[in-house]
N, C-alpha and C positions, 0 to 999 in steps of 0.2 A: 796874624794878626788875630786877639779873642779880646784883647783886654786892652780899655780905653780910659785916659784918663783925663779929665775937663778940668781945665782949673778958671772958675768962677763959675758963678751959678746965676749971670743975670740974664736978661733975656737971650743974650747969644746963647752961653754958657747950656741954660735948662734946656734949649731946644736941641743944641748939639747930643746933650746928654740922652734925650727922648728918644730922638729917629737912632743913635745906636744901641741901646738899651731894648729898643723893641724891633732892630732888627737885627738882635740874639748877643751883641756884646756885652762882655761883663762892664760896668761902669762904676771911673771912683771919678766922685764928684769932690771938687775939691772948692772950700773958699773959706773967708776969714770967721768965718760966725755961723753958729749952729740954726741965728733967727735966720739968716741968709738961706742956707740949704735946707731949713723947711718951708719957708715963701716957697724954693724954687721946687721942692716937691709936691708944693701943694698947686702951684702950676702946673707941673706936668700930669699931676692926678685930675684937673680940672678940664686938660685939653682931651684926653682917654675918656673921659666921662663924656665929653662931646661928640668924641668921634665913636662911643657906641652907642650914644643916643642917634647918632645918622646912616648907625651901621654897619659903618666902614671896620669896627674889630668886633671882637669880643669881651665879654668879662674875661677870659680867660687869659687873653691876651695883654689887657690890661693888668692884670695880675703878675704873667712873667714878665712883663716889661717892667714893671717897678719892682721886683725882685732882680732885677737886674745891675739896680743903680744902690750903691752903697755912701754913704757920705762921708766925708774927712775935713776937720779943721786943720788936721797939720799938713803941709805939702807934703813932710818927707813919710808919715803914714800909708797918705793918698797913692801917691806915685811906687811906693815900696808893693804897695797890696797891686798895685797893675800888674808890675813883672810879673813874668812865670817862671817857677822856679825851676831849678837846674839842678 
């Protein structure tokens, strides 16, 4: 398993996406609006910044974590991007 699809970017969804992305997985974060996804990414970014301040991660980890997250407003596209190619 290398790809994760998280449907819903609220409190639980963005937390799951954050942990999976920080662990090196490619994450498709899916929600019904760009506004919800922007809010989720802002929350994840703030949490990563807090971790940098505490010294638990580096700026490089933050960068790679955010790079592992792709956002989608269409379920079909997000799940399609999550599947490995054959």
